[in-house]
N, C-alpha and C positions, 0 to 999 in steps of 0.2 A: 198518318205519318207523313211529314213533309220531307222532301228531298232537297238537300243543300248542295251547293256546287263547290268546286275547288279551283284555285287559279292554276292555269297551265304554266309550268315553270320552264318548259323547253318545247321546241317543235323539231321533229326529226323526219326527214324525207328519206324514203327507202326505195331502192330499185334492185331487183334481182339481175345478176349478170349472166351472160353466156359463158359458162365455165370453160368452153373449148378455147377461149381467147387467153386463158391463164394457165395452160399446161406448164409453161415456164412463168412462175408467178412474178418474179422480179421484172422480166422483160415485158410481160403483159401489163404490169402496174405502171411501168415507165411509159408505155405507149398510151395507156389510158390517161395518165397525167397530162401528156401532151395535148390530148383531146380536150380535157378539162381546162387546161391553160388557155387554149384557143377560145373556148366558149366564154370563159370569164372575161378575157380581154375584149371580146366583142361587146360585152356589156359594160365596158369601162371600169371593171372591177380590178382589184389587185389580188395576187395569189402568192403564197409562200409555201414552197415545197417541203414535204417531210418524208422520211423513209423508215422511221422506227417501226419495228414489229413486236407484237406480244403474242405469246402462245398459252393456251390453256385447253383443258378437256371439258367438253360440254355434253350434257345429257338432260333428258326430261323425264319426270316421274309422273305416273298416273295409275289408275286402277286398270284391271284387265279390259274393261269396257269403256275406258276413257271418260269416266264420270266427271273429272275436273274439266276436261276439254269441252264436254257437252254443256257445261255450265258457264263457259266463257273464260275459264282459268287455265293458266299453265304454271307448272312447277318445274323450274329449271335449276340444275346443279352445275356450277362451274368449279372445276378443280384447278386452282391457281398454283403457282410455284410454292407458296408457303401457307396457303389457307384455302378454305372452301367457302363458296358463296351460294346460298340457297335463295332463290328469287321466286316469290309468288306474284303473279300478274293477272289482272283482269283487263282484257281489251275488248272494247265494243264501240259501236257507232253512236250510241246515245251517251252524250257527255254526262248527263245527270245520273244515269244508271251506273256508269263506271265510277263516278265520284262517290256514289253511295256505298260502294263495297267496303266491308270491314276487313282491312288487311293488317290489323294490329298483330303484333308478335309478342311472345313471352320473353324474347330476348331483344336487346337493342338492335335496331335495324334502320335502314334508310328508305323512307317513303318518298315516292315520286308520283306526280300526276303530269303526264306528257301527252302531246298530240303527235300521233304518227300519221304521216301523209304518204299514201300509196298511189300508184299511177291509176288513171291519168291525173286525178287530184281528188283523192278520197280520204277523208279524215276519220281516223280511229282514235279513241281516247284510252290511254294506258294508265292504269292505276296499279302501282307495284310497291312491294316492300322487299328489300334485300337484307339478309342477315348473314354476316360473315363469322365463321368459326375456325378455330385452330385444328379441329378434328372433323373427319367426315361425318355428316349427320346420318343417322340410321332411320330410314322410313320403311317399315315393313307392312304397316296397315294405315288406314285413314286416321285411326286414333293417334298415331305418331305425328301425322301432319297437323291434326287439330291441337296437339300439345304445343306446337310451335306457332301455329296460326289459328287461334281460337275461333275466328270469324267463319272458318270453313264449316263449322258445326251446323250452321244454318242451312247448308245444302242437304242435310239429313241423309247423308250417305252412311250406311251401316259401318260402325267404327271398326269392325273386324274385316272389312273389305281389304284385300291385299293391295299393296302399292309396289310397283316395280319400275324398272327402266323402260320407258315407252318404246315399243318396237325393238327392244334390245339394241337401241341405237345410241352409241357413245362415239363422239368424234373429236379429232384434234382440230381446234379452231385457231387460225392465224389471223390476227387483226393487224392491218398495216395502216398506220397513220399516213394519209395521203397529202393533205395540204390544209392550209388556213386561207380563208377567203374573206375579203372585205369589200363592201360597197359604200363609197362616200364616207369612210372612216366611222362606220357604224359598228354594231356588235360583230364580233368575229364568228364566222361560220366555220365549223370544224368538219372536215370530210375524211372518210376512211373507207378502206376495203376490208371485207371479212370473208374468209374462205373456210370451208369445212372439208376435212380429209378423214377417211376411214382409219388410216394408219400413219403413213409417212407423208410429210408435206412436200415431198418431191414428186408425188403422184399427181394425176389430174384431180382437181378439187371436185367434190360431189356437187357443191353449190357455191356461189359467190354472191356477195351483196355489196352495193355501193350505197353509202348513206352519208348524209350531212345534217348538221343540226346547229341551232343557236339557242341561247338561253335568254330568258326574260331578265329585265333589270331587277335587282334585289337590294337596292340601296336602302329603301324604307318601305313601309306598308303601302304608301300611296303609289309606289312604282310597280306593284304586283301586276303581272301580266301586261306589261308595257313593252312594245317592240317598235323599233324604228321603221317608218314606212319604207325607207331605202332598202333595208335588209329583207323585209317581207316581200316587196316587189321584186328585188333582185333574186331572191331564192326561188320565187314562183317562176320567173322567166327562165332561170337556170335549170330548174326541174323539167320544164317543158322542153328546153333545148336538148338536154341529155336524152329524153325519151325519143327524140327524133333520130338518135344514133342507134337504130334498131339492131344493127349487127353486133352490138356490144351487150344487148340485153336479152333477158329471158322473161317473157310475160306469162309463162305457163304456171309459175309459182309466185305467190304473193309475198311471203315472208319465209325466213329460215324456220321459224316455229311451225308454220304451216307445212313445210317440207318434212320436218321431223315427226309431226304428229298425224299427218294425213296422207302423205304420199307413200311412205314406206309401208 
């Protein structure tokens, strides 16, 4: 069997935040933006401030012994204002193994193949499919998961294995659009802050994340996986510069998914 590759449609840089800095989320975000503004202008980039916030409830599903996680998968449920999004993702260091995963769904979904970049500069490749429904999906056993994502059957997990909310962990997620960044009028880099709360968003956040990303050109097939050198170099230098602001960061956790599935 030959393994084929997929084009990377976007690159996302992720840094976990020191949540103590965001007890007052609005004030913390304002101070963090000023830091970002300074760093971007030092690189001769331009920055456009944003303040819009979005709220949703987020949880992860797995078997009692985390069989999906052990195989490199995560199954995330987002409860939006008017619908539900179930996302199956495989994330790994080997690009070809990630691209080879069968993430097809029995319902219409949105498939993505992205590069996640973690500190200090470590690439992970995320292959995912998101299905949006008007009603909350019911997952009681692996058989229910396979009915929506048939490719999971190859993991050979007993179909009667129970599926439940991982670690009984369901959080309120607040995503704050922070800014848009450009280097030399290239692709726009979109930056945001994301916070998880157990109940009320006026409490201290459990975790926080700063992320920014940019998309590949998609004008035609010949443009697949093409990125401007200015944005690639600018993003890399910016990522390094933010990592030097150690008082703002938490290097003990790699991602929000890792916090939900491994720390608790």
